[in-house]
DSSP file (Angstrom, degrees, kcal/mol; ACC not computed):
  #  RESIDUE AA STRUCTURE BP1 BP2  ACC     N-H-->O    O-->H-N    N-H-->O    O-->H-N    TCO  KAPPA ALPHA  PHI   PSI    X-CA   Y-CA   Z-CA
    1    1 A M              0   0    0      0, 0.0   100,-2.8     0, 0.0     2,-0.5   0.000 360.0 360.0 360.0 129.7  148.4  -82.4  215.5
    2    2 A L  E     -A  100   0A   0     98,-0.2    15,-2.4    96,-0.1    16,-0.4  -0.814 360.0-174.0 -92.9 126.4  148.1  -86.0  216.8
    3    3 A L  E     -AB  99  16A   0     96,-2.9    96,-2.7    -2,-0.5     2,-0.7  -0.963  25.0-137.7-124.7 137.5  148.3  -88.7  214.1
    4    4 A L  E     -AB  98  15A   0     11,-3.0    11,-1.8    -2,-0.4     2,-0.3  -0.845  31.4-149.5 -88.7 117.4  147.9  -92.4  214.3
    5    5 A M  E     +AB  97  14A   0     92,-3.0    91,-1.9    -2,-0.7    92,-1.1  -0.671  25.5 157.5 -95.8 144.0  150.7  -93.8  212.2
    6    6 A F  E     -AB  95  13A   0      7,-2.7     7,-3.2    -2,-0.3     2,-0.4  -0.967  35.4-113.5-155.0 166.0  150.5  -97.1  210.2
    7    7 A R  E     +AB  94  12A   0     87,-2.5    86,-1.9    -2,-0.3    87,-0.9  -0.897  34.9 159.2-109.6 137.7  152.0  -98.9  207.2
    8    8 A A  E >   + B   0  11A   0      3,-2.1     3,-2.0    -2,-0.4    55,-0.1  -0.963  69.7   6.5-152.1 141.6  150.2  -99.7  204.0
    9    9 A A  T 3  S-     0   0    0     53,-0.4     3,-0.1    -2,-0.3    54,-0.1   0.856 129.1 -63.7  51.9  38.2  151.7 -100.5  200.5
   10   10 A D  T 3  S+     0   0    0      1,-0.2     2,-0.3    52,-0.1    -1,-0.3   0.674 116.8 102.5  62.3  20.8  155.1 -100.6  202.2
   11   11 A E  E <  S-B    8   0A   0     -3,-2.0    -3,-2.1   120,-0.0     2,-0.5  -0.865  75.6-106.5-129.2 164.9  154.9  -96.8  203.1
   12   12 A L  E     +B    7   0A   0    117,-0.5   119,-1.6    -2,-0.3     2,-0.3  -0.806  43.6 164.3 -95.9 126.7  154.2  -94.8  206.2
   13   13 A Y  E     -Bc   6 131A   0     -7,-3.2    -7,-2.7    -2,-0.5     2,-0.3  -0.805  14.7-161.8-131.6 172.4  150.8  -93.1  206.4
   14   14 A A  E     -Bc   5 132A   0    117,-1.8   119,-3.1    -2,-0.3     2,-0.3  -0.989   8.0-152.8-153.6 156.6  148.7  -91.5  209.2
   15   15 A V  E     -B    4   0A   0    -11,-1.8   -11,-3.0    -2,-0.3     2,-0.2  -0.947  43.1 -89.3-126.7 153.4  145.2  -90.5  210.0
   16   16 A D  E >   -B    3   0A   0    117,-0.4     3,-1.6    -2,-0.3     4,-0.5  -0.438  33.0-138.0 -60.8 126.6  144.1  -87.7  212.4
   17   17 A A  G >  S+     0   0    0    -15,-2.4     3,-0.9     1,-0.3    -1,-0.2   0.739  96.5  72.7 -62.4 -23.1  143.7  -89.4  215.8
   18   18 A K  G 3  S+     0   0    0    -16,-0.4    -1,-0.3     1,-0.2   -15,-0.1   0.797  98.4  46.5 -62.9 -27.8  140.5  -87.4  216.4
   19   19 A C  G <  S+     0   0    0     -3,-1.6    57,-2.8    56,-0.1     2,-0.4   0.577  88.6 104.7 -91.9  -8.3  138.6  -89.6  213.9
   20   20 A V  E <   +F   75   0B   0     -3,-0.9    55,-0.3    -4,-0.5     3,-0.1  -0.595  39.3 176.0 -80.1 126.8  139.9  -92.9  215.2
   21   21 A V  E     -     0   0B   0     53,-3.3     2,-0.3    -2,-0.4    54,-0.2   0.864  64.7 -29.4 -90.7 -47.8  137.4  -94.9  217.3
   22   22 A E  E     -F   74   0B   0     52,-1.4    52,-3.2     2,-0.0     2,-0.5  -0.976  46.7-128.6-166.7 154.1  139.5  -98.0  217.9
   23   23 A V  E     -F   73   0B   0     -2,-0.3    50,-0.2    50,-0.2    -3,-0.0  -0.977  36.2-178.9-112.0 121.7  142.2 -100.2  216.4
   24   24 A V  E     -F   72   0B   0     48,-2.8    48,-3.1    -2,-0.5     3,-0.1  -0.839  32.6 -95.0-121.2 155.5  141.1 -103.9  216.3
   25   25 A P  E     -F   71   0B   0      0, 0.0    46,-0.2     0, 0.0     2,-0.1  -0.294  57.0 -87.0 -61.3 153.6  142.8 -107.1  215.1
   26   26 A R        -     0   0    0     44,-1.4     2,-0.3    41,-0.2    44,-0.1  -0.430  53.7-171.2 -63.7 135.2  142.0 -108.1  211.6
   27   27 A V        -     0   0    0     -2,-0.1     2,-0.2    -3,-0.1    -1,-0.0  -0.766  34.7 -78.6-121.7 167.6  138.9 -110.2  211.4
   28   28 A A        -     0   0    0     -2,-0.3     2,-0.3     1,-0.0    13,-0.0  -0.501  50.8-149.7 -67.0 135.1  137.2 -112.2  208.7
   29   29 A L        -     0   0    0     -2,-0.2     2,-0.6    11,-0.1    14,-0.2  -0.821  11.7-126.8-109.1 147.0  135.3 -109.9  206.4
   30   30 A R  B     -G   42   0B   0     12,-2.8    12,-2.0    -2,-0.3    -2,-0.0  -0.836  35.2-124.1 -89.4 123.6  132.2 -110.6  204.4
   31   31 A A        -     0   0    0     -2,-0.6    10,-0.2    10,-0.2     9,-0.1  -0.277  10.6-137.9 -66.2 151.7  132.8 -109.8  200.8
   32   32 A L    >   -     0   0    0      7,-0.3     3,-1.9     4,-0.1     7,-0.1  -0.927  24.6-128.9-111.3 104.9  130.6 -107.3  199.0
   33   33 A P  T 3  S+     0   0    0      0, 0.0     3,-0.1     0, 0.0     8,-0.0  -0.231  87.8   8.7 -55.5 137.8  129.9 -108.6  195.5
   34   34 A H  T 3  S+     0   0    0      1,-0.2     2,-0.1     3,-0.0     3,-0.1   0.518  93.9 138.9  70.5   8.9  130.6 -106.1  192.7
   35   35 A A    <   -     0   0    0     -3,-1.9    -1,-0.2     1,-0.1   108,-0.0  -0.418  66.5 -82.0 -76.8 159.4  132.2 -103.6  195.0
   36   36 A Q    >   -     0   0    0      1,-0.1     3,-2.0    -3,-0.1    -1,-0.1  -0.247  47.4-106.5 -57.4 151.7  135.4 -101.7  193.9
   37   37 A G  T 3  S+     0   0    0      1,-0.3    -1,-0.1    -3,-0.1    21,-0.1   0.763 117.0  55.2 -57.0 -31.9  138.5 -103.8  194.4
   38   38 A F  T 3  S+     0   0    0     19,-0.1    16,-3.1    15,-0.1     2,-1.0   0.554  82.2  95.3 -83.2  -5.4  139.8 -101.8  197.4
   39   39 A V  E <   - H   0  53B   0     -3,-2.0    -7,-0.3    14,-0.2    14,-0.2  -0.760  58.2-171.9 -83.3 104.4  136.6 -102.4  199.3
   40   40 A A  E     -     0   0B   0     12,-1.7     2,-0.3    -2,-1.0    -1,-0.2   0.744  43.0 -95.7 -73.8 -24.6  137.7 -105.5  201.3
   41   41 A G  E     - H   0  52B   0     11,-1.1    11,-3.0   -10,-0.2     2,-0.3  -0.970  41.4 -72.5 143.9-158.8  134.2 -106.3  202.8
   42   42 A V  E     -GH  30  51B   0    -12,-2.0   -12,-2.8    -2,-0.3     7,-0.1  -0.918  31.5-171.0-134.3 159.9  132.2 -105.6  205.9
   43   43 A F  E     - H   0  50B   0      7,-1.7     7,-2.9    -2,-0.3     2,-0.4  -0.989  33.0-101.6-148.0 153.8  132.3 -106.8  209.5
   44   44 A P  E     + H   0  49B   0      0, 0.0     2,-0.4     0, 0.0     5,-0.2  -0.611  40.6 177.7 -77.0 131.5  130.0 -106.5  212.5
   45   45 A Y  E >   - H   0  48B   0      3,-3.4     3,-1.6    -2,-0.4    42,-0.0  -0.916  63.5 -34.0-139.8 110.3  131.3 -103.9  215.0
   46   46 A R  T 3  S-     0   0    0     -2,-0.4     3,-0.1     1,-0.3    -1,-0.0   0.871 126.5 -39.6  47.3  49.3  129.4 -102.9  218.2
   47   47 A G  T 3  S+     0   0    0      1,-0.3     2,-0.3     0, 0.0    -1,-0.3   0.479 123.5  94.3  85.7   2.7  126.0 -103.4  216.6
   48   48 A R  E <  S-H   45   0B   0     -3,-1.6    -3,-3.4    -5,-0.0     2,-0.6  -0.877  73.6-124.3-122.5 156.5  126.8 -101.9  213.2
   49   49 A V  E     -H   44   0B   0     -2,-0.3    38,-0.2    -5,-0.2    -3,-0.0  -0.916  33.7-161.2 -97.4 120.3  128.0 -103.3  209.9
   50   50 A V  E     -H   43   0B   0     -7,-2.9    -7,-1.7    -2,-0.6    38,-0.2  -0.901  10.4-138.3-111.1 122.1  131.2 -101.5  209.1
   51   51 A P  E     -H   42   0B   0      0, 0.0    38,-3.2     0, 0.0     2,-0.4  -0.490  20.7-146.8 -72.8 149.0  132.7 -101.4  205.5
   52   52 A V  E     -Hi  41  89B   0    -11,-3.0   -12,-1.7    36,-0.2   -11,-1.1  -0.970   6.8-156.2-126.3 133.1  136.4 -101.9  205.3
   53   53 A I  E     -Hi  39  90B   0     36,-3.2    38,-2.9    -2,-0.4     2,-1.0  -0.886  17.1-135.6-105.3 133.2  138.9 -100.4  202.8
   54   54 A D  E  >  - i   0  91B   0    -16,-3.1     4,-2.4    -2,-0.4     5,-0.2  -0.807  18.2-161.0 -86.1 105.7  142.2 -102.0  202.1
   55   55 A V  H  > S+     0   0    0     36,-1.0     4,-2.1    -2,-1.0     6,-0.2   0.868  85.7  56.4 -60.0 -40.1  144.4  -99.0  202.2
   56   56 A G  H  4>S+     0   0    0     35,-0.4     5,-2.6     1,-0.2    -1,-0.2   0.930 111.4  42.6 -58.4 -47.0  147.2 -100.6  200.2
   57   57 A L  H >45S+     0   0    0      1,-0.2     3,-1.5     3,-0.2    -1,-0.2   0.884 111.0  55.8 -66.4 -39.1  144.9 -101.4  197.3
   58   58 A M  H 3<5S+     0   0    0     -4,-2.4    -1,-0.2     1,-0.3    -2,-0.2   0.860 106.7  51.3 -60.5 -35.1  143.3  -98.0  197.5
   59   59 A L  T 3<5S-     0   0    0     -4,-2.1    -1,-0.3    -5,-0.2    -2,-0.2   0.434 123.2-105.3 -83.7   0.7  146.7  -96.5  197.1
   60   60 A G  T < 5S+     0   0    0     -3,-1.5    -3,-0.2     1,-0.2    -2,-0.1   0.562  87.8 102.8  88.5   8.1  147.5  -98.6  194.0
   61   61 A G  S   <S-     0   0    0     -5,-2.6    -1,-0.2    -6,-0.2     2,-0.1  -0.135  80.9 -51.7-103.2-158.4  149.9 -100.9  195.8
   62   62 A A        -     0   0    0      1,-0.1   -53,-0.4    -3,-0.1    -1,-0.2  -0.458  60.3-105.4 -77.7 151.3  149.6 -104.5  197.1
   63   63 A G        -     0   0    0     -7,-0.2     2,-0.1     1,-0.1    -1,-0.1  -0.282  50.3 -77.7 -70.1 162.3  146.8 -105.4  199.4
   64   64 A A        -     0   0    0      1,-0.1    -1,-0.1    27,-0.1   -56,-0.0  -0.391  46.5-130.0 -64.4 133.3  147.4 -106.0  203.1
   65   65 A R        -     0   0    0     -2,-0.1     2,-2.2    -3,-0.1    -1,-0.1  -0.547  25.1-107.6 -80.9 151.0  149.0 -109.3  203.9
   66   66 A P        +     0   0    0      0, 0.0     2,-0.2     0, 0.0    -1,-0.1  -0.464  63.3 154.7 -79.9  71.7  147.4 -111.4  206.6
   67   67 A L    >   -     0   0    0     -2,-2.2     3,-1.2     1,-0.1   -41,-0.2  -0.522  59.9-112.6 -93.8 162.7  150.2 -110.8  209.2
   68   68 A L  T 3  S+     0   0    0      1,-0.2   -42,-0.1    -2,-0.2    -1,-0.1   0.802 120.4  53.0 -61.8 -27.3  149.9 -110.9  213.0
   69   69 A S  T 3  S+     0   0    0     24,-0.1    26,-0.5   -44,-0.1    -1,-0.2   0.526  80.6 117.2 -86.2  -6.4  150.5 -107.2  213.0
   70   70 A T    <   +     0   0    0     -3,-1.2   -44,-1.4    24,-0.1     2,-0.3  -0.433  43.6 176.7 -67.9 132.7  147.6 -106.5  210.5
   71   71 A R  E     -FJ  25  92B   0     21,-3.0    21,-2.6   -46,-0.2     2,-0.5  -0.860  31.7-128.2-132.4 163.3  144.9 -104.3  212.0
   72   72 A I  E     -FJ  24  91B   0    -48,-3.1   -48,-2.8    -2,-0.3     2,-0.7  -0.981  19.5-150.4-113.2 122.0  141.7 -102.6  211.2
   73   73 A I  E     -FJ  23  90B   0     17,-3.0    17,-1.8    -2,-0.5     2,-0.6  -0.834  10.9-151.9 -90.0 115.4  141.5  -98.9  212.1
   74   74 A V  E     +FJ  22  89B   0    -52,-3.2   -53,-3.3    -2,-0.7   -52,-1.4  -0.809  24.8 175.6 -91.7 120.8  137.9  -98.1  212.8
   75   75 A A  E     -FJ  20  88B   0     13,-2.9    13,-2.6    -2,-0.6     2,-0.4  -0.890  32.3-117.8-128.3 154.3  137.3  -94.4  212.1
   76   76 A D  E     - J   0  87B   0    -57,-2.8     2,-0.4    -2,-0.3    11,-0.2  -0.781  30.7-172.7 -87.7 131.7  134.4  -92.0  212.0
   77   77 A V  E     - J   0  86B   0      9,-2.8     9,-3.1    -2,-0.4     2,-0.1  -0.964  27.5-107.9-123.2 144.9  133.7  -90.4  208.6
   78   78 A S  E     - J   0  85B   0     -2,-0.4     7,-0.3     7,-0.2     2,-0.1  -0.413  29.6-121.9 -70.8 142.3  131.2  -87.7  208.0
   79   79 A A    >   -     0   0    0      5,-2.8     3,-2.1    -2,-0.1    -1,-0.1  -0.382  32.7-103.4 -72.5 162.2  127.9  -88.5  206.3
   80   80 A R  T 3  S+     0   0    0      1,-0.3    -1,-0.1     2,-0.1    -2,-0.1   0.839 124.8  55.1 -58.4 -32.6  127.2  -86.6  203.1
   81   81 A N  T 3  S-     0   0    0      1,-0.1    -1,-0.3     3,-0.0    -3,-0.0   0.527 102.9-136.2 -78.9  -3.6  124.8  -84.3  204.9
   82   82 A Q  S <  S+     0   0    0     -3,-2.1    -2,-0.1     2,-0.2    -1,-0.1   0.536  82.4  99.3  62.3   7.6  127.6  -83.5  207.4
   83   83 A L  S    S+     0   0    0     -5,-0.0     2,-0.3     2,-0.0    -1,-0.1   0.612  85.0  22.8 -98.2 -14.7  125.0  -84.0  210.2
   84   84 A S  S    S-     0   0    0     -5,-0.0    -5,-2.8    -7,-0.0     2,-0.3  -0.833  71.9-125.5-140.7 177.7  126.0  -87.5  211.3
   85   85 A V  E     - J   0  78B   0     -2,-0.3     2,-0.3    -7,-0.3    -7,-0.2  -0.925  10.7-156.9-129.9 155.4  128.9  -89.9  211.1
   86   86 A H  E     - J   0  77B   0     -9,-3.1    -9,-2.8    -2,-0.3     2,-0.4  -0.812  24.2-114.3-119.8 164.6  129.5  -93.4  209.8
   87   87 A R  E     - J   0  76B   0     -2,-0.3     2,-0.4   -11,-0.2   -11,-0.2  -0.868  31.5-178.3-102.2 136.8  132.1  -96.0  210.8
   88   88 A L  E     - J   0  75B   0    -13,-2.6   -13,-2.9    -2,-0.4     2,-0.4  -0.999  16.2-142.0-134.2 135.4  134.7  -97.0  208.2
   89   89 A G  E     -iJ  52  74B   0    -38,-3.2   -36,-3.2    -2,-0.4     2,-0.5  -0.780   9.5-162.6 -98.5 143.3  137.4  -99.6  208.7
   90   90 A L  E     -iJ  53  73B   0    -17,-1.8   -17,-3.0    -2,-0.4     2,-0.5  -0.989  14.7-138.8-124.1 121.6  140.9  -99.2  207.2
   91   91 A I  E     +iJ  54  72B   0    -38,-2.9   -36,-1.0    -2,-0.5   -35,-0.4  -0.690  26.9 175.8 -83.0 128.1  143.2 -102.2  206.9
   92   92 A A  E     - J   0  71B   0    -21,-2.6   -21,-3.0    -2,-0.5   -84,-0.2  -0.983  32.1-140.5-129.8 142.0  146.8 -101.5  207.8
   93   93 A E  S    S+     0   0    0    -86,-1.9     2,-0.3    -2,-0.4   -85,-0.1   0.782  90.3   7.9 -74.3 -25.5  149.7 -104.0  208.0
   94   94 A Q  E     -A    7   0A   0    -87,-0.9   -87,-2.5   -24,-0.1     2,-0.6  -0.912  60.8-156.6-157.1 127.4  151.1 -102.4  211.1
   95   95 A V  E     -A    6   0A   0    -26,-0.5   -89,-0.3    -2,-0.3     3,-0.1  -0.932  10.5-174.6-104.5 121.6  149.9  -99.6  213.4
   96   96 A S  E     -     0   0A   0    -91,-1.9     2,-0.2    -2,-0.6   -90,-0.2   0.614  41.8-101.9 -97.8 -11.9  152.8  -98.0  215.1
   97   97 A G  E     -A    5   0A   0    -92,-1.1   -92,-3.0     2,-0.0     2,-0.4  -0.696  46.2 -45.4 125.5-176.2  151.0  -95.7  217.5
   98   98 A V  E     -A    4   0A   0    -94,-0.2     2,-0.3    -2,-0.2   -94,-0.2  -0.789  50.0-178.3 -98.5 134.3  150.1  -92.0  218.0
   99   99 A S  E     -A    3   0A   0    -96,-2.7   -96,-2.9    -2,-0.4     2,-0.4  -0.971  23.6-127.8-131.6 147.7  152.6  -89.3  217.4
  100  100 A R  E     -A    2   0A   0     -2,-0.3     2,-0.4   -98,-0.2   -98,-0.2  -0.805  24.9-168.8 -94.7 133.7  152.4  -85.5  217.7
  101  101 A F        -     0   0    0   -100,-2.8     2,-0.2    -2,-0.4    24,-0.1  -0.970   7.0-150.8-123.2 139.2  153.5  -83.4  214.7
  102  102 A E    >   -     0   0    0     -2,-0.4     3,-1.9     1,-0.1     4,-0.4  -0.671  31.9-106.1-103.1 160.5  154.1  -79.7  214.7
  103  103 A Q  G >  S+     0   0    0      1,-0.3     3,-1.7    -2,-0.2    -1,-0.1   0.840 117.8  61.6 -54.1 -37.0  153.7  -77.4  211.7
  104  104 A E  G 3  S+     0   0    0      1,-0.3    -1,-0.3    19,-0.0    -3,-0.0   0.650  96.1  60.8 -69.9 -12.8  157.5  -77.1  211.3
  105  105 A Q  G <  S+     0   0    0     -3,-1.9    19,-2.4    18,-0.0     2,-0.3   0.546  79.5 107.3 -86.6  -8.3  157.7  -80.8  210.6
  106  106 A K  E <   +D  123   0A   0     -3,-1.7    17,-0.3    -4,-0.4     3,-0.1  -0.562  40.4 174.3 -72.8 128.5  155.5  -80.5  207.6
  107  107 A V  E     +     0   0A   0     15,-2.5     2,-0.3    -2,-0.3    16,-0.2   0.541  65.7  20.1-111.8 -12.3  157.5  -80.9  204.4
  108  108 A A  E    S-D  122   0A   0     14,-1.4    14,-2.2     3,-0.0    -1,-0.3  -0.973  71.7-127.7-155.8 142.9  154.7  -80.8  201.8
  109  109 A E        -     0   0    0     -2,-0.3    13,-0.1    12,-0.2    -2,-0.0  -0.127  58.8 -51.6 -76.7-177.9  151.1  -79.5  201.7
  110  110 A S        -     0   0    0     11,-0.1    10,-0.2     1,-0.1    -1,-0.2  -0.213  60.3-114.7 -55.8 143.4  148.2  -81.6  200.6
  111  111 A M        -     0   0    0      8,-0.6    -1,-0.1     9,-0.3     8,-0.1  -0.548  15.9-145.0 -78.2 148.8  148.5  -83.4  197.3
  112  112 A A        +     0   0    0     -2,-0.2     2,-0.5     8,-0.0    -1,-0.1  -0.294  42.0 147.4-112.8  46.9  146.2  -82.2  194.5
  113  113 A W    >   -     0   0    0      3,-0.5     3,-1.0     1,-0.2     6,-0.2  -0.731  40.9-151.0 -84.9 124.3  145.5  -85.5  192.7
  114  114 A E  T 3  S+     0   0    0     -2,-0.5    -1,-0.2     1,-0.3     0, 0.0   0.876  98.4  48.2 -60.3 -38.2  142.0  -85.6  191.3
  115  115 A Q  T 3  S+     0   0    0      1,-0.2    -1,-0.3     2,-0.1     3,-0.1   0.531 119.9  38.5 -82.2  -5.1  142.0  -89.5  191.7
  116  116 A A    X   +     0   0    0     -3,-1.0     3,-1.6     1,-0.1    -3,-0.5  -0.438  60.7 155.9-141.2  64.9  143.3  -89.3  195.3
  117  117 A P  T 3   +     0   0    0      0, 0.0    21,-0.1     0, 0.0    -1,-0.1   0.635  69.5  70.8 -68.0 -11.5  141.7  -86.4  197.1
  118  118 A Y  T 3  S+     0   0    0     19,-0.3    16,-2.9    20,-0.1     2,-0.5   0.591  71.4 105.1 -80.5 -11.6  142.3  -88.1  200.4
  119  119 A L  E <   + E   0 133A   0     -3,-1.6    -8,-0.6    14,-0.2    14,-0.2  -0.592  51.5 176.8 -76.2 123.5  146.0  -87.6  200.3
  120  120 A G  E     -     0   0A   0     12,-3.6    -9,-0.3    -2,-0.5    -1,-0.1  -0.115  33.8 -35.1-108.3-155.3  147.0  -84.9  202.7
  121  121 A A  E     -     0   0A   0    -11,-0.2    11,-2.8    10,-0.1     2,-0.4  -0.121  51.9-128.7 -65.3 159.5  150.2  -83.2  203.9
  122  122 A M  E     -DE 108 131A   0    -14,-2.2   -15,-2.5     9,-0.2   -14,-1.4  -0.918  21.9-167.4-111.5 140.3  153.5  -85.0  204.4
  123  123 A F  E     -DE 106 130A   0      7,-2.7     7,-2.6    -2,-0.4     2,-0.7  -0.903  25.7-115.3-123.1 152.7  155.5  -84.7  207.7
  124  124 A Q  E     + E   0 129A   0    -19,-2.4     2,-0.2    -2,-0.3     5,-0.2  -0.807  40.8 177.3 -88.1 119.3  159.0  -85.7  208.5
  125  125 A A  E >   - E   0 128A   0      3,-2.7     3,-1.2    -2,-0.7   -24,-0.0  -0.676  45.8-102.1-113.0 170.9  159.0  -88.5  211.1
  126  126 A E  T 3  S+     0   0    0      1,-0.3     3,-0.1    -2,-0.2    -1,-0.1   0.863 124.1  47.7 -59.7 -36.0  161.9  -90.5  212.7
  127  127 A D  T 3  S-     0   0    0      1,-0.3     2,-0.3    -3,-0.0    -1,-0.3   0.431 126.6 -87.9 -86.8   0.3  161.1  -93.4  210.3
  128  128 A G  E <  S- E   0 125A   0     -3,-1.2    -3,-2.7     2,-0.0    -1,-0.3  -0.884  77.2 -11.0 127.5-161.3  160.9  -91.2  207.2
  129  129 A L  E     - E   0 124A   0     -2,-0.3  -117,-0.5    -5,-0.2     2,-0.4  -0.554  56.2-163.4 -77.8 137.8  158.1  -89.3  205.5
  130  130 A V  E     - E   0 123A   0     -7,-2.6    -7,-2.7    -2,-0.3     2,-0.5  -0.987   4.8-153.1-122.2 130.5  154.6  -89.9  206.7
  131  131 A Q  E     -cE  13 122A   0   -119,-1.6  -117,-1.8    -2,-0.4     2,-0.3  -0.881  14.8-129.4-107.2 135.0  151.6  -88.8  204.6
  132  132 A V  E     -c   14   0A   0    -11,-2.8   -12,-3.6    -2,-0.5     2,-0.5  -0.606  14.0-153.2 -82.5 136.7  148.3  -88.0  206.1
  133  133 A I  E     - E   0 119A   0   -119,-3.1     2,-0.9    -2,-0.3  -117,-0.4  -0.959  10.4-142.1-109.7 123.8  145.1  -89.6  204.8
  134  134 A N    >   -     0   0    0    -16,-2.9     3,-1.9    -2,-0.5     4,-0.3  -0.758   9.9-161.1 -86.1 105.4  141.9  -87.6  205.2
  135  135 A V  G >  S+     0   0    0     -2,-0.9     3,-1.0     1,-0.3     4,-0.5   0.781  86.5  62.5 -62.5 -28.0  139.3  -90.3  206.0
  136  136 A D  G 3  S+     0   0    0      1,-0.2    -1,-0.3     2,-0.1   -59,-0.1   0.683 106.4  46.5 -69.6 -15.8  136.4  -88.0  205.1
  137  137 A R  G <  S+     0   0    0     -3,-1.9   -19,-0.3   -19,-0.1    -1,-0.2   0.340  86.6  89.1-108.9   6.1  137.7  -87.8  201.6
  138  138 A I  S <  S+     0   0    0     -3,-1.0     2,-0.4    -4,-0.3    -2,-0.1   0.931  80.4  62.3 -67.5 -45.5  138.4  -91.5  200.9
  139  139 A L  S    S-     0   0    0     -4,-0.5     2,-0.1     4,-0.1    -1,-0.0  -0.662  78.1-135.6 -90.7 132.5  134.9  -92.4  199.6
  140  140 A T     >  -     0   0    0     -2,-0.4     4,-2.9     1,-0.1     5,-0.2  -0.362  34.6-104.5 -69.7 163.7  133.5  -90.8  196.5
  141  141 A D  H  > S+     0   0    0      1,-0.2     4,-2.5     2,-0.2     5,-0.2   0.906 122.3  49.8 -58.5 -41.2  129.9  -89.7  196.8
  142  142 A S  H  > S+     0   0    0      2,-0.2     4,-2.1     1,-0.2    -1,-0.2   0.890 112.8  45.9 -68.7 -37.2  128.6  -92.7  194.8
  143  143 A L  H  > S+     0   0    0      2,-0.2     4,-2.6     1,-0.2     5,-0.2   0.900 112.3  51.3 -70.4 -39.5  130.6  -95.2  196.9
  144  144 A R  H  X S+     0   0    0     -4,-2.9     4,-2.7     1,-0.2     6,-0.5   0.914 110.7  49.6 -60.5 -43.0  129.5  -93.5  200.2
  145  145 A D  H  X S+     0   0    0     -4,-2.5     4,-2.3    -5,-0.2     6,-0.3   0.918 112.3  47.6 -61.5 -43.7  125.9  -93.7  198.9
  146  146 A A  H  < S+     0   0    0     -4,-2.1    -2,-0.2     1,-0.2    -1,-0.2   0.900 118.7  39.0 -65.9 -41.4  126.3  -97.4  198.1
  147  147 A L  H  < S+     0   0    0     -4,-2.6    -2,-0.2     1,-0.1    -1,-0.2   0.850 135.1  16.7 -78.5 -35.3  127.9  -98.3  201.4
  148  148 A F  H  < S-     0   0    0     -4,-2.7    -3,-0.2    -5,-0.2    -2,-0.2   0.506  94.1-118.8-119.7  -7.3  125.8  -96.1  203.7
  149  149 A G     <  +     0   0    0     -4,-2.3    -4,-0.2    -5,-0.4     2,-0.2   0.878  54.4 156.9  69.4  36.5  122.7  -95.1  201.8
  150  150 A D        +     0   0    0     -6,-0.5     2,-0.2    -9,-0.2    -5,-0.2  -0.036   7.9 158.6 -86.2  33.1  123.6  -91.4  202.1
  151  151 A V        -     0   0    0     -6,-0.3     2,-0.3    -2,-0.2    -9,-0.0  -0.398  35.1-139.4 -62.5 123.3  121.6  -90.4  199.0
  152  152 A M        -     0   0    0     -2,-0.2     2,-0.3     1,-0.1    -1,-0.1  -0.644  16.2-117.7 -85.8 139.5  120.9  -86.7  199.5
  153  153 A E        -     0   0    0     -2,-0.3     2,-0.6     2,-0.0    -1,-0.1  -0.552  22.1-155.8 -76.8 138.5  117.5  -85.4  198.6
  154  154 A T              0   0    0     -2,-0.3    -1,-0.0     1,-0.1    -2,-0.0  -0.964 360.0 360.0-115.7 118.2  117.3  -82.9  195.8
  155  155 A S              0   0    0     -2,-0.6    -1,-0.1     0, 0.0    -2,-0.0   0.375 360.0 360.0-134.5 360.0  114.3  -80.7  195.8
């Protein structure tokens, strides 16, 4: 499994490299009034308006500091209908690159926290434990609807 590794809330995390579109320098974000605290804002990206999540705040830690190494990971997330994808930005204080992990490096399966369904397996890396974040599970249905207008029809 190829994982893009990054730091947030002073810990090592990763996302599946298959969902990563691009890693861009941190840019000024337009705030979204009344959004949840970890929704940092939106920015224009290749003709789309992309919402951005501060991973540190989402994880219950400190928000990303405005460092030279701070990046936005632009990732594809599935729409609620599973037929299309949206772009979502993740703020990380440092992106260290892509690493390959094998099953035998897995030290823990997915976490089963109701309030954090996006937390996945943990792997042993050279720098310590790295936990996978499943980008498709970051947004609740109501937040996905608010950010992308994914209201599913019920008939």
